[in-house]
Short mmCIF file of the C-alpha atoms (twelve columns), coordinates in Angstrom:
data_MODEL
# 
_entry.id   MODEL 
# 
loop_
_atom_site.group_PDB 
_atom_site.id 
_atom_site.type_symbol 
_atom_site.label_atom_id 
_atom_site.label_alt_id 
_atom_site.label_comp_id 
_atom_site.label_asym_id 
_atom_site.label_seq_id 
_atom_site.Cartn_x 
_atom_site.Cartn_y 
_atom_site.Cartn_z 
_atom_site.pdbx_PDB_model_num 
ATOM 1   C CA . UNK A 1   30.907 -114.223 -30.043 1 
ATOM 2   C CA . UNK A 2   27.400 -113.961 -28.578 1 
ATOM 3   C CA . UNK A 3   26.954 -110.635 -27.241 1 
ATOM 4   C CA . UNK A 4   23.972 -107.942 -26.220 1 
ATOM 5   C CA . UNK A 5   21.764 -106.159 -28.549 1 
ATOM 6   C CA . UNK A 6   19.684 -102.882 -28.346 1 
ATOM 7   C CA . UNK A 7   16.896 -101.637 -30.337 1 
ATOM 8   C CA . UNK A 8   16.586 -97.855  -30.498 1 
ATOM 9   C CA . UNK A 9   13.799 -95.685  -31.296 1 
ATOM 10  C CA . UNK A 10  15.460 -92.594  -32.496 1 
ATOM 11  C CA . UNK A 11  12.621 -90.372  -31.542 1 
ATOM 12  C CA . UNK A 12  12.519 -91.823  -27.660 1 
ATOM 13  C CA . UNK A 13  16.366 -92.046  -27.374 1 
ATOM 14  C CA . UNK A 14  17.953 -89.168  -29.414 1 
ATOM 15  C CA . UNK A 15  20.545 -89.150  -26.365 1 
ATOM 16  C CA . UNK A 16  21.693 -92.506  -27.481 1 
ATOM 17  C CA . UNK A 17  21.875 -90.971  -31.212 1 
ATOM 18  C CA . UNK A 18  23.878 -88.088  -30.040 1 
ATOM 19  C CA . UNK A 19  26.243 -90.417  -28.122 1 
ATOM 20  C CA . UNK A 20  27.063 -91.913  -31.350 1 
ATOM 21  C CA . UNK A 21  27.320 -88.848  -33.338 1 
ATOM 22  C CA . UNK A 22  31.394 -88.660  -32.386 1 
ATOM 23  C CA . UNK A 23  34.234 -90.376  -33.999 1 
ATOM 24  C CA . UNK A 24  35.774 -90.518  -30.749 1 
ATOM 25  C CA . UNK A 25  32.955 -92.143  -29.166 1 
ATOM 26  C CA . UNK A 26  32.581 -94.747  -31.960 1 
ATOM 27  C CA . UNK A 27  36.049 -95.702  -31.641 1 
ATOM 28  C CA . UNK A 28  36.153 -96.124  -28.039 1 
ATOM 29  C CA . UNK A 29  32.874 -98.260  -28.634 1 
ATOM 30  C CA . UNK A 30  34.610 -100.523 -31.177 1 
ATOM 31  C CA . UNK A 31  37.761 -100.773 -28.884 1 
ATOM 32  C CA . UNK A 32  35.942 -101.960 -25.915 1 
ATOM 33  C CA . UNK A 33  33.731 -104.256 -28.143 1 
ATOM 34  C CA . UNK A 34  36.566 -105.931 -29.802 1 
ATOM 35  C CA . UNK A 35  39.500 -106.190 -27.090 1 
ATOM 36  C CA . UNK A 36  37.341 -105.957 -23.961 1 
ATOM 37  C CA . UNK A 37  37.178 -103.636 -20.834 1 
ATOM 38  C CA . UNK A 38  39.790 -101.172 -20.336 1 
ATOM 39  C CA . UNK A 39  40.592 -98.164  -18.240 1 
ATOM 40  C CA . UNK A 40  40.732 -94.740  -19.177 1 
ATOM 41  C CA . UNK A 41  44.681 -94.578  -19.574 1 
ATOM 42  C CA . UNK A 42  44.544 -97.790  -21.791 1 
ATOM 43  C CA . UNK A 43  41.831 -96.350  -24.196 1 
ATOM 44  C CA . UNK A 44  43.833 -92.888  -24.283 1 
ATOM 45  C CA . UNK A 45  47.023 -94.683  -25.154 1 
ATOM 46  C CA . UNK A 46  45.431 -96.743  -27.752 1 
ATOM 47  C CA . UNK A 47  43.406 -94.081  -29.577 1 
ATOM 48  C CA . UNK A 48  46.365 -91.627  -29.020 1 
ATOM 49  C CA . UNK A 49  44.327 -89.076  -27.478 1 
ATOM 50  C CA . UNK A 50  44.593 -86.921  -24.308 1 
ATOM 51  C CA . UNK A 51  43.329 -88.479  -21.306 1 
ATOM 52  C CA . UNK A 52  41.060 -85.425  -20.630 1 
ATOM 53  C CA . UNK A 53  39.202 -86.094  -24.104 1 
ATOM 54  C CA . UNK A 54  38.840 -89.633  -23.483 1 
ATOM 55  C CA . UNK A 55  37.265 -89.032  -20.234 1 
ATOM 56  C CA . UNK A 56  34.658 -86.521  -21.222 1 
ATOM 57  C CA . UNK A 57  33.608 -88.952  -24.030 1 
ATOM 58  C CA . UNK A 58  33.388 -91.687  -21.490 1 
ATOM 59  C CA . UNK A 59  31.136 -89.826  -19.455 1 
ATOM 60  C CA . UNK A 60  28.503 -89.107  -22.394 1 
ATOM 61  C CA . UNK A 61  28.694 -92.718  -23.361 1 
ATOM 62  C CA . UNK A 62  28.028 -93.831  -19.656 1 
ATOM 63  C CA . UNK A 63  25.443 -91.141  -19.384 1 
ATOM 64  C CA . UNK A 64  23.467 -92.797  -22.078 1 
ATOM 65  C CA . UNK A 65  24.120 -96.377  -20.871 1 
ATOM 66  C CA . UNK A 66  26.349 -97.172  -23.860 1 
ATOM 67  C CA . UNK A 67  29.107 -98.355  -21.628 1 
ATOM 68  C CA . UNK A 68  29.230 -99.021  -17.973 1 
ATOM 69  C CA . UNK A 69  31.875 -98.747  -15.347 1 
ATOM 70  C CA . UNK A 70  33.134 -100.836 -12.289 1 
ATOM 71  C CA . UNK A 71  35.757 -100.082 -9.740  1 
ATOM 72  C CA . UNK A 72  38.947 -102.413 -9.565  1 
ATOM 73  C CA . UNK A 73  41.691 -102.390 -7.072  1 
ATOM 74  C CA . UNK A 74  44.851 -100.996 -8.291  1 
ATOM 75  C CA . UNK A 75  48.520 -100.646 -6.780  1 
ATOM 76  C CA . UNK A 76  47.162 -97.298  -5.416  1 
ATOM 77  C CA . UNK A 77  43.701 -97.015  -4.411  1 
ATOM 78  C CA . UNK A 78  41.282 -98.077  -7.191  1 
ATOM 79  C CA . UNK A 79  40.568 -97.727  -11.136 1 
ATOM 80  C CA . UNK A 80  37.617 -97.462  -12.954 1 
ATOM 81  C CA . UNK A 81  37.336 -100.064 -15.961 1 
ATOM 82  C CA . UNK A 82  34.979 -99.591  -18.735 1 
ATOM 83  C CA . UNK A 83  32.893 -102.035 -20.268 1 
ATOM 84  C CA . UNK A 84  31.179 -102.104 -23.517 1 
ATOM 85  C CA . UNK A 85  27.060 -102.398 -22.658 1 
ATOM 86  C CA . UNK A 86  26.011 -103.606 -26.467 1 
ATOM 87  C CA . UNK A 87  27.687 -105.450 -29.081 1 
ATOM 88  C CA . UNK A 88  25.061 -104.356 -31.939 1 
ATOM 89  C CA . UNK A 89  22.835 -101.287 -31.676 1 
ATOM 90  C CA . UNK A 90  19.697 -101.211 -34.393 1 
ATOM 91  C CA . UNK A 91  18.165 -97.839  -34.932 1 
ATOM 92  C CA . UNK A 92  14.663 -98.640  -35.964 1 
ATOM 93  C CA . UNK A 93  12.424 -96.334  -38.021 1 
ATOM 94  C CA . UNK A 94  9.118  -98.656  -37.857 1 
ATOM 95  C CA . UNK A 95  6.651  -99.020  -35.243 1 
ATOM 96  C CA . UNK A 96  7.238  -102.554 -34.449 1 
ATOM 97  C CA . UNK A 97  7.459  -103.786 -31.096 1 
ATOM 98  C CA . UNK A 98  11.024 -104.105 -30.263 1 
ATOM 99  C CA . UNK A 99  10.768 -107.577 -28.598 1 
ATOM 100 C CA . UNK A 100 9.228  -109.047 -31.746 1 
ATOM 101 C CA . UNK A 101 11.986 -107.562 -34.150 1 
ATOM 102 C CA . UNK A 102 14.318 -110.078 -35.922 1 
ATOM 103 C CA . UNK A 103 11.746 -112.829 -34.654 1 
ATOM 104 C CA . UNK A 104 13.172 -113.524 -31.700 1 
ATOM 105 C CA . UNK A 105 12.778 -112.379 -27.874 1 
ATOM 106 C CA . UNK A 106 16.080 -112.221 -25.877 1 
ATOM 107 C CA . UNK A 107 16.366 -111.708 -22.040 1 
ATOM 108 C CA . UNK A 108 20.044 -111.458 -20.534 1 
ATOM 109 C CA . UNK A 109 19.922 -112.554 -16.813 1 
ATOM 110 C CA . UNK A 110 22.902 -111.404 -14.523 1 
ATOM 111 C CA . UNK A 111 24.496 -114.149 -12.888 1 
ATOM 112 C CA . UNK A 112 23.543 -113.534 -9.275  1 
ATOM 113 C CA . UNK A 113 19.837 -113.125 -9.965  1 
ATOM 114 C CA . UNK A 114 18.973 -116.858 -9.321  1 
ATOM 115 C CA . UNK A 115 15.770 -117.487 -7.656  1 
ATOM 116 C CA . UNK A 116 16.685 -120.834 -5.784  1 
ATOM 117 C CA . UNK A 117 19.749 -122.520 -5.022  1 
ATOM 118 C CA . UNK A 118 21.382 -125.930 -3.733  1 
ATOM 119 C CA . UNK A 119 25.122 -126.218 -3.898  1 
ATOM 120 C CA . UNK A 120 28.270 -128.049 -2.120  1 
ATOM 121 C CA . UNK A 121 31.725 -126.862 -1.458  1 
ATOM 122 C CA . UNK A 122 34.114 -126.102 -3.038  1 
ATOM 123 C CA . UNK A 123 31.990 -122.888 -3.883  1 
ATOM 124 C CA . UNK A 124 32.157 -119.359 -4.244  1 
ATOM 125 C CA . UNK A 125 30.879 -116.026 -5.593  1 
ATOM 126 C CA . UNK A 126 33.136 -113.212 -7.058  1 
ATOM 127 C CA . UNK A 127 31.968 -109.700 -8.563  1 
ATOM 128 C CA . UNK A 128 34.567 -108.103 -10.806 1 
ATOM 129 C CA . UNK A 129 35.669 -105.986 -7.770  1 
ATOM 130 C CA . UNK A 130 36.488 -108.849 -5.392  1 
ATOM 131 C CA . UNK A 131 34.986 -111.888 -3.429  1 
ATOM 132 C CA . UNK A 132 31.738 -111.900 -2.294  1 
ATOM 133 C CA . UNK A 133 31.136 -113.283 1.289   1 
ATOM 134 C CA . UNK A 134 32.969 -116.574 2.199   1 
ATOM 135 C CA . UNK A 135 34.706 -119.085 -0.067  1 
ATOM 136 C CA . UNK A 136 33.580 -122.526 0.363   1 
ATOM 137 C CA . UNK A 137 30.460 -121.790 2.589   1 
ATOM 138 C CA . UNK A 138 27.173 -122.565 0.642   1 
ATOM 139 C CA . UNK A 139 25.095 -120.354 2.689   1 
ATOM 140 C CA . UNK A 140 26.979 -117.340 1.059   1 
ATOM 141 C CA . UNK A 141 24.824 -118.088 -2.077  1 
ATOM 142 C CA . UNK A 142 22.128 -116.327 -0.140  1 
ATOM 143 C CA . UNK A 143 24.159 -113.109 0.515   1 
ATOM 144 C CA . UNK A 144 22.360 -110.187 -1.059  1 
ATOM 145 C CA . UNK A 145 25.860 -109.212 -2.567  1 
ATOM 146 C CA . UNK A 146 25.428 -112.251 -4.851  1 
ATOM 147 C CA . UNK A 147 23.483 -109.803 -7.346  1 
ATOM 148 C CA . UNK A 148 26.866 -108.374 -8.205  1 
ATOM 149 C CA . UNK A 149 28.344 -111.723 -9.031  1 
ATOM 150 C CA . UNK A 150 30.135 -111.909 -12.662 1 
ATOM 151 C CA . UNK A 151 31.867 -115.654 -11.563 1 
ATOM 152 C CA . UNK A 152 30.199 -118.421 -9.361  1 
ATOM 153 C CA . UNK A 153 31.475 -121.981 -8.871  1 
ATOM 154 C CA . UNK A 154 30.301 -124.950 -6.939  1 
ATOM 155 C CA . UNK A 155 30.970 -128.974 -6.994  1 
ATOM 156 C CA . UNK A 156 27.611 -130.287 -7.059  1 
ATOM 157 C CA . UNK A 157 23.898 -128.953 -6.977  1 
ATOM 158 C CA . UNK A 158 22.389 -126.516 -8.866  1 
ATOM 159 C CA . UNK A 159 21.795 -122.571 -9.316  1 
ATOM 160 C CA . UNK A 160 18.026 -121.668 -10.886 1 
ATOM 161 C CA . UNK A 161 16.805 -118.570 -12.735 1 
ATOM 162 C CA . UNK A 162 13.280 -117.366 -13.349 1 
ATOM 163 C CA . UNK A 163 12.808 -115.723 -16.538 1 
ATOM 164 C CA . UNK A 164 9.391  -113.998 -17.902 1 
ATOM 165 C CA . UNK A 165 7.656  -115.940 -20.108 1 
ATOM 166 C CA . UNK A 166 7.440  -113.034 -22.864 1 
ATOM 167 C CA . UNK A 167 6.117  -115.566 -25.641 1 
ATOM 168 C CA . UNK A 168 2.889  -115.915 -23.679 1 
ATOM 169 C CA . UNK A 169 2.573  -112.141 -22.640 1 
ATOM 170 C CA . UNK A 170 3.267  -111.386 -26.388 1 
ATOM 171 C CA . UNK A 171 0.832  -113.911 -27.684 1 
ATOM 172 C CA . UNK A 172 3.257  -115.580 -30.039 1 
ATOM 173 C CA . UNK A 173 4.107  -119.314 -30.566 1 
ATOM 174 C CA . UNK A 174 7.904  -119.976 -30.099 1 
ATOM 175 C CA . UNK A 175 9.718  -122.198 -32.507 1 
ATOM 176 C CA . UNK A 176 12.712 -122.801 -30.544 1 
ATOM 177 C CA . UNK A 177 14.206 -121.881 -27.168 1 
ATOM 178 C CA . UNK A 178 18.209 -121.266 -26.771 1 
ATOM 179 C CA . UNK A 179 19.888 -120.764 -23.378 1 
ATOM 180 C CA . UNK A 180 23.380 -119.699 -23.723 1 
ATOM 181 C CA . UNK A 181 26.219 -119.063 -21.158 1 
ATOM 182 C CA . UNK A 182 30.056 -119.670 -20.572 1 
ATOM 183 C CA . UNK A 183 30.696 -122.725 -18.640 1 
ATOM 184 C CA . UNK A 184 33.732 -124.794 -17.403 1 
ATOM 185 C CA . UNK A 185 34.434 -127.656 -14.780 1 
ATOM 186 C CA . UNK A 186 35.366 -126.781 -11.486 1 
ATOM 187 C CA . UNK A 187 38.633 -128.285 -9.698  1 
ATOM 188 C CA . UNK A 188 40.858 -126.933 -6.858  1 
ATOM 189 C CA . UNK A 189 43.622 -125.012 -9.226  1 
ATOM 190 C CA . UNK A 190 42.932 -125.778 -12.892 1 
ATOM 191 C CA . UNK A 191 43.189 -128.617 -15.102 1 
ATOM 192 C CA . UNK A 192 42.183 -128.988 -18.766 1 
ATOM 193 C CA . UNK A 193 41.501 -132.660 -18.230 1 
ATOM 194 C CA . UNK A 194 38.781 -132.784 -15.696 1 
ATOM 195 C CA . UNK A 195 35.481 -133.610 -17.398 1 
ATOM 196 C CA . UNK A 196 32.125 -132.643 -15.677 1 
ATOM 197 C CA . UNK A 197 28.573 -133.436 -16.508 1 
ATOM 198 C CA . UNK A 198 26.651 -130.045 -16.729 1 
ATOM 199 C CA . UNK A 199 22.835 -130.766 -16.975 1 
ATOM 200 C CA . UNK A 200 20.192 -128.164 -17.802 1 
ATOM 201 C CA . UNK A 201 16.723 -128.223 -16.951 1 
ATOM 202 C CA . UNK A 202 13.610 -126.221 -18.167 1 
ATOM 203 C CA . UNK A 203 10.403 -125.752 -16.119 1 
ATOM 204 C CA . UNK A 204 11.404 -128.753 -14.121 1 
ATOM 205 C CA . UNK A 205 12.315 -130.856 -17.599 1 
ATOM 206 C CA . UNK A 206 15.881 -132.209 -17.845 1 
ATOM 207 C CA . UNK A 207 16.723 -131.370 -21.118 1 
ATOM 208 C CA . UNK A 208 19.906 -132.289 -21.789 1 
ATOM 209 C CA . UNK A 209 23.664 -132.793 -20.474 1 
ATOM 210 C CA . UNK A 210 26.950 -131.353 -21.854 1 
ATOM 211 C CA . UNK A 211 30.320 -132.559 -20.707 1 
ATOM 212 C CA . UNK A 212 32.913 -129.888 -19.891 1 
ATOM 213 C CA . UNK A 213 36.551 -131.435 -20.736 1 
ATOM 214 C CA . UNK A 214 38.147 -129.171 -18.115 1 
ATOM 215 C CA . UNK A 215 38.710 -126.027 -15.832 1 
ATOM 216 C CA . UNK A 216 40.912 -123.703 -17.872 1 
ATOM 217 C CA . UNK A 217 43.799 -121.858 -16.538 1 
ATOM 218 C CA . UNK A 218 46.468 -121.865 -19.164 1 
ATOM 219 C CA . UNK A 219 45.733 -117.986 -19.851 1 
ATOM 220 C CA . UNK A 220 44.057 -115.132 -18.293 1 
ATOM 221 C CA . UNK A 221 40.241 -114.806 -19.501 1 
ATOM 222 C CA . UNK A 222 39.930 -112.010 -21.833 1 
ATOM 223 C CA . UNK A 223 37.734 -110.114 -19.287 1 
ATOM 224 C CA . UNK A 224 38.724 -111.456 -15.888 1 
ATOM 225 C CA . UNK A 225 40.139 -108.665 -13.647 1 
ATOM 226 C CA . UNK A 226 43.638 -108.638 -12.905 1 
ATOM 227 C CA . UNK A 227 42.921 -109.135 -9.152  1 
ATOM 228 C CA . UNK A 228 41.851 -112.657 -9.734  1 
ATOM 229 C CA . UNK A 229 44.456 -115.082 -9.246  1 
ATOM 230 C CA . UNK A 230 46.250 -116.674 -12.629 1 
ATOM 231 C CA . UNK A 231 45.919 -120.151 -10.843 1 
ATOM 232 C CA . UNK A 232 41.920 -120.014 -10.539 1 
ATOM 233 C CA . UNK A 233 39.604 -120.621 -13.306 1 
ATOM 234 C CA . UNK A 234 40.256 -118.079 -16.089 1 
ATOM 235 C CA . UNK A 235 37.716 -118.670 -18.915 1 
ATOM 236 C CA . UNK A 236 35.160 -121.388 -20.060 1 
ATOM 237 C CA . UNK A 237 33.186 -122.525 -23.165 1 
ATOM 238 C CA . UNK A 238 30.427 -120.589 -24.624 1 
ATOM 239 C CA . UNK A 239 27.530 -123.352 -24.824 1 
ATOM 240 C CA . UNK A 240 24.000 -122.962 -26.207 1 
ATOM 241 C CA . UNK A 241 21.382 -125.377 -25.454 1 
ATOM 242 C CA . UNK A 242 18.646 -125.389 -28.048 1 
ATOM 243 C CA . UNK A 243 15.445 -126.878 -27.649 1 
ATOM 244 C CA . UNK A 244 13.015 -127.185 -30.685 1 
ATOM 245 C CA . UNK A 245 10.458 -129.502 -32.269 1 
ATOM 246 C CA . UNK A 246 13.006 -131.951 -33.214 1 
ATOM 247 C CA . UNK A 247 14.643 -132.339 -29.772 1 
ATOM 248 C CA . UNK A 248 17.557 -130.686 -27.617 1 
ATOM 249 C CA . UNK A 249 20.976 -129.670 -29.153 1 
ATOM 250 C CA . UNK A 250 24.032 -128.179 -27.750 1 
ATOM 251 C CA . UNK A 251 25.876 -126.267 -30.274 1 
ATOM 252 C CA . UNK A 252 23.953 -128.094 -32.901 1 
ATOM 253 C CA . UNK A 253 24.521 -131.712 -31.829 1 
ATOM 254 C CA . UNK A 254 21.660 -133.452 -30.255 1 
ATOM 255 C CA . UNK A 255 21.824 -134.422 -26.761 1 
ATOM 256 C CA . UNK A 256 18.102 -135.644 -26.289 1 
ATOM 257 C CA . UNK A 257 14.453 -136.147 -27.467 1 
ATOM 258 C CA . UNK A 258 13.122 -133.261 -25.338 1 
ATOM 259 C CA . UNK A 259 11.103 -130.974 -27.557 1 
ATOM 260 C CA . UNK A 260 9.550  -127.718 -26.873 1 
ATOM 261 C CA . UNK A 261 6.247  -129.373 -26.466 1 
ATOM 262 C CA . UNK A 262 7.517  -131.264 -23.489 1 
ATOM 263 C CA . UNK A 263 8.382  -127.888 -21.855 1 
ATOM 264 C CA . UNK A 264 4.697  -127.087 -22.141 1 
ATOM 265 C CA . UNK A 265 5.789  -123.242 -21.986 1 
ATOM 266 C CA . UNK A 266 1.903  -121.883 -22.267 1 
ATOM 267 C CA . UNK A 267 1.219  -123.686 -18.906 1 
ATOM 268 C CA . UNK A 268 3.839  -121.606 -17.154 1 
ATOM 269 C CA . UNK A 269 3.893  -117.736 -15.889 1 
ATOM 270 C CA . UNK A 270 7.401  -117.973 -16.104 1 
ATOM 271 C CA . UNK A 271 10.485 -119.827 -17.603 1 
ATOM 272 C CA . UNK A 272 12.539 -121.686 -15.139 1 
ATOM 273 C CA . UNK A 273 15.983 -122.515 -16.074 1 
ATOM 274 C CA . UNK A 274 18.374 -124.741 -13.731 1 
ATOM 275 C CA . UNK A 275 21.786 -125.477 -14.452 1 
ATOM 276 C CA . UNK A 276 24.184 -127.819 -12.422 1 
ATOM 277 C CA . UNK A 277 25.829 -131.047 -11.741 1 
ATOM 278 C CA . UNK A 278 23.725 -133.813 -10.437 1 
ATOM 279 C CA . UNK A 279 24.413 -136.215 -7.698  1 
ATOM 280 C CA . UNK A 280 24.478 -139.067 -9.860  1 
ATOM 281 C CA . UNK A 281 26.326 -137.795 -12.585 1 
ATOM 282 C CA . UNK A 282 28.931 -139.774 -14.293 1 
ATOM 283 C CA . UNK A 283 31.428 -136.969 -14.386 1 
ATOM 284 C CA . UNK A 284 31.099 -134.959 -11.295 1 
ATOM 285 C CA . UNK A 285 33.536 -132.523 -11.983 1 
ATOM 286 C CA . UNK A 286 31.913 -129.342 -10.734 1 
ATOM 287 C CA . UNK A 287 30.939 -126.271 -12.666 1 
ATOM 288 C CA . UNK A 288 32.122 -122.429 -13.010 1 
ATOM 289 C CA . UNK A 289 29.768 -120.168 -14.689 1 
ATOM 290 C CA . UNK A 290 31.020 -117.008 -15.942 1 
ATOM 291 C CA . UNK A 291 29.171 -113.874 -16.486 1 
ATOM 292 C CA . UNK A 292 29.980 -110.140 -17.306 1 
ATOM 293 C CA . UNK A 293 33.341 -109.022 -16.055 1 
ATOM 294 C CA . UNK A 294 35.027 -112.655 -16.208 1 
ATOM 295 C CA . UNK A 295 36.005 -115.287 -18.945 1 
ATOM 296 C CA . UNK A 296 36.427 -114.721 -22.423 1 
ATOM 297 C CA . UNK A 297 32.637 -113.721 -23.189 1 
ATOM 298 C CA . UNK A 298 31.162 -110.848 -21.499 1 
ATOM 299 C CA . UNK A 299 27.617 -111.632 -21.337 1 
ATOM 300 C CA . UNK A 300 25.080 -112.857 -18.782 1 
ATOM 301 C CA . UNK A 301 23.125 -115.964 -19.231 1 
ATOM 302 C CA . UNK A 302 21.083 -115.559 -22.232 1 
ATOM 303 C CA . UNK A 303 17.611 -116.733 -23.056 1 
ATOM 304 C CA . UNK A 304 16.679 -116.640 -26.639 1 
ATOM 305 C CA . UNK A 305 13.122 -117.429 -27.691 1 
ATOM 306 C CA . UNK A 306 12.514 -117.684 -31.814 1 
ATOM 307 C CA . UNK A 307 9.197  -117.064 -32.797 1 
# 
């Protein structure tokens, strides 16, 4: 599973070191990281601990940013659901800049922070707490509440994200560029046989298309909230577009001859990433994009530059 990583300078973030200095808190992090979001009662039951003990340790983890919580409707009022913020934490004892470690630069973009969109119905946005705006109304994609989105879908069109051009700022030469996100087709209800051609553009260049086989609803997504109807899209497939000197690949399979040179990253102050379904697609089966709080992979849209 792809995840979110954190590099810690122990002198600057002693709070995180202290946050990890507890067997209970480490067990909580491992539980959330392996089994997904849970409420306080579920964590206490799984670890065999009093709810008060779990609550106090969760507060420490939340204060240090190692977990985050979201409110979710319950039978009586609402409940807090705890999410792990990181899958790996590296404690660094050297002075190498964090963004250069492991020869890669990563930026995780929340699903709702697109800078441009043009979508057609059926379409919609959801946060882990509920529906955002009106369903099947494209103008809802301009709602400020979109910043909280964990799931979005539309029939045709695109959403575009603007990432900082960190390689240019760091004055390094990239070897390859990866874009990773969880995707599926979009059909009213669900169908595992509903192909859709999902296309990725970077800096205005069409880099390659992946054909999603369907819109999956045979089981609840690992991170999909309980309030989301089971008849709706539940999860997708985690796909990675990779652009290097030999071409563009999706999960290792070559899909086009577009190379990193064609993207001309050095000529742009930002990296624009557009994903969607074209009007002339052979299989115009719509798109679901799953972010944090939905689907099987609790991650944002991830841009990775390998240097």
